[in-house]
N, C-alpha and C positions, 0 to 999 in steps of 0.2 A: 526613446533613449538611444543615443548613438552606440555603435559597436564598442568603442573603447570604454564608454561610460558604463554600458551594461556588463562588460567584462570586468571592470573594476568593482562594480557592485557584487557580482558573483564571487570575485576573489575575496572580498571582505566577508561574505557569508561563509566561504570555505575556511577562512582563517578563524572565524568564530567557532565553527563546528569542529575543525581539527584541533583547535586550541583548547577545547574544553576537556580537562582530564577526566578519565573515568572515575566514578566514585570508588574510594578505597574502603576497606573494612576498618572499623574502629579498632584501635589497639586496646588490649586489655588494661594497660596502665598508660597514663599520659607520658609521652616522650619528652625528653629535655629539648628545649629550643636549640637549633643549630646556628641560627643567625638572628640578627636584630630585626629582620623583616625588610631592610632596605636593599639597596643595590649591592650585589655581591659579585665582585670582579672575577671570582673563580668560576662563575657560571657563564662567562663569555666564551663563545666559540668562534673560531676562525677557520675559513676554508675557501673553497673556490676551485678553479680549474683552468686548464689550458686546452685549447683545441686547435686543430688544423687539418687542412686537406690541400693536396697539391696536384696539379694537372693543368687542364685548360683554364680552370677557375681555382686560384689559390686563395685560401681563407686561413686567417690566423685570428684566434679568439682568446680573450682572457676575461675571467670574471671572478674577482675577489669578493668575499662575503664576510660579514660579521653578524653574529647572532647572540641570543641569550637563551640559556636553558632555564625555562620557567619551572618545569618539574622534571623529574628524572626521565619522563617519557616524551615531553613536549618542548620543542624549541622553535624560535621564529627569529627572523632577522631581515637584513637588507643587503643587497649586493649591487655592484656596479658591473657594467658590461662594456667591452670594447671589441669591435670586430673590424679587421681590415680585409678587403677583398680586392683581388686583381684578376680581371677577366680578359683572357686572350682571344676570345671567340669573335671579336669585332675587328673592323679594319684598323682601328687604333685601340690599344689596350685601354680598358676602363678600370679605374681604381675608385674604390669607395671606402669611406670610413663611417661606421655605424657605432652608436653609443646609446646606453640606456641604464635603467635602474630596475631592480626587481624586489618585490616583497615576497618572502617565502615563509612557510611553516612546515614542520615535520613532526609527525607523531609516531612513536615506536609502538607498533602493534605487538611485536615480540622483539626480543633483544636484537635479532639480526634482520628485521624487516620493518620499514617505515612507510606510512602513507604520507605523501607529499602534495602540497599545493603551492603554486607560484603565480603571481601576477607580474607580468613583464611589460614595461613600457620601453619602446625602442624608437629612436630617431634613425632613419636609414636612408641611404642614397640608392637610386636605381637609374639605369640607363634609359634616357628618353631619346628616341630616334629623331625628334625634331630639334633637340638641343644636345648638350653634352650630358648633363645629369640633373636630376631633380631630387629633392628631399621630401620625405613624408614621415608620419609617425604611425605607430601601431601599438595597441594595447591588447594583450592576449592572456588568457587564463589557461594554465597547464595543471593537469592532475595526473598523479601516477604514484610510483613507489620506488624504494631503493633497498638494495641488499647491503648490509653493513657488516664489514669484517674488521674487528678490532686489530690494530697493529701494535698498540701499547696501552698503558693505562689511560692516556689522554688523547690518543689519535686513532682514527679509523679510516679505512678505505671504503668508499661508497660507490656502488654501481647502480645507476638508476635509469628509469625510462619514464618519460612524461608525454602526455597526449594533450595537444592544444585543442580544447573544447570549443574555442571560438574560431577555429580554422575554417576558411571558406574556399573550396576548390575553384570557385569562379572568380576569386580575387587575383587577377593577374599581377597586381603590384604588391602582393604579400611579401614580407621579408623572409618567409619560410617556404621551403620547397615542398614540404609535406607536414602533416600534423604531429609527427613523432620526433622526439628528441631523446637521444641516447647519450649518456655521459658517465664518466668516471672521475671521481674527485677524492680529495682528502679533507677531512675535518679534524680540527685539533682544539682542545681546550687547555688552558693553563691555570 
């Protein structure tokens, strides 16, 4: 199995594991139903983030996300990614545009801490010394956690760290400099 295919299979396994709610205790009396069992737009979540670094290599990133809260502790969704890079370290500046999609899931272990899994597919450009640039793709599986600080009834600040379990130090063409990703974001439900 190729690296992206095996990473995708592992991501699906993690989504299944993290997406399984813990068994709850049976209530002493049956609870009244709160919805018809169909799609509930109040369970949609919106979030994402912005990132950037500036110096010899300038990077600007944006990743909007939309998800669905399946249970009070578990949500999952999809996100888009866009990254622009300008590298001044070469004789001529090198600019690249990367884009991708991710599938994510998050399970609240306790109200302020979540276990997170994310499969990310990325189409990225890199500098090829024989020509100007080349494009390649990468599929990576990230596992980690987030600290969640509520900001209001429907919004929270999230500070997270993820580790790329498919990262290979010997892959010179990887779109990631190291296996760790640190991020700060906001999630909101309406």
